[in-house]
C-alpha positions, 0 to 999 in steps of 0.5 A: 250745660249743668255748669252754666245752669249752676252759675246762673242759679248762683247769680240769681241767688246773689241777686236775691240776697242783696235785693232791698239792701242799701247801697249808694244808689240810695244816697242823695248828694245834697248841695253837690256843688260844695264838694271838692269835685262837684258831680264826680265824687257822687258819680264815682261812688255810684250815687243814685241822686245828685242835687244841684242848685240852679240860678237863672241870670240873664239867660244863663243857668249858674250853680251856686248856693246863693246869688252872691256866690255866682261865678261866670265859670260855674254854670250848669252846663260846665259843672253837670251837663257836660260831665254827665253827657261825657260819661254817659256816652263813654259808657255806650248810653248808660250811666255806668259801665259796671252796674245796670242802673242810672241816677237822678239829677235833682235840679233845685230851682233857686230863681222863679219857675219861669224862665228858669225851667224853660231855660233848663228844658232847652239846655237838656234838649240838646242831649236827648240820648242822655236825658230823654227816656223816650230816646233811651230808656237808660236816660238820667232822670231829671227831677225839679225841686225847690221852686216848682210849677203848680201841679196843674202846669206839669203837663206844660213841660216834656214828659221826661221832666219829673218833679219833687212831690210835696206831702201837703199837696194832693195830685190827681192820677196824671200829675202823680205820674210826674212825681219822681219822689217826695221830699219832706223837711225834717226840721219842720217835724222834729228837732232830733239831732241824729245822735240818740234814738228818736222819741216814740212821738217823732218816730210815729210821725216819720213812720206815718209820712213814710207809710203814706208816701210808700202807699202811693208807690213813691220814694221819700227823702228827708231834707235837713235830716241829721247827717250822722252815722247814727241817723243814717242807720235810723233812717234805713230802719225806717225804710227811707229811700234816699239818704240826704248827705253833704258828706259823700265819702263818709256815707259811701264808706258807711254803706259799703261796710254796713251790715243790717242786723238780722231779726 
């Protein structure tokens, strides 16, 4: 009994010691389709957020950066839904077998909200055990970004569909429940390149936005943020929740070796 209690206390202490530290669960694979292995490079690195650009063309949802890049074989179903479902079911209804966490799949709607979002809902309804938290509390979280419905229309979609928040909009209590996180375009705020310290003015601007979002008990990421090691370290110090990256392996390696300074 004493050995069991001792082992439990050691585990509890370890959990406390790592609580609040950054891991790849704090990483968002931006434009994930551009990776050599879409979905899997982020998934195997235990990314907490994976983003895919979606286009609706003649009733089919395609993955592409722009309309000229649409290829028949690169559908949302083939590149993301089927791989997610396969891994999820292989792990007995969980995202991963080795950690008790799940991830969010950010769907960046490039075509108009309708019919794109309704087509997406119909595609996801085929796998309630993977995408509907009412069926499975470990479900993958679906977050709509890019073209989004007006907040007054959030309730037209299933409750397991969440939305990317806009800091310029005001949400009522019910609408805010549907906001999974807030995204802000950093390029609209500063021309910082992520190689030198932020100016005091820019740092205060970012702190104000981060504080406002955290005050709503929501998470934040910055789109178009510099994608460098210096920038990642700076954003972590500012307590940004998701680090946006196009360099999945580089960020994963950085976070694996990152040691926060002790003050």
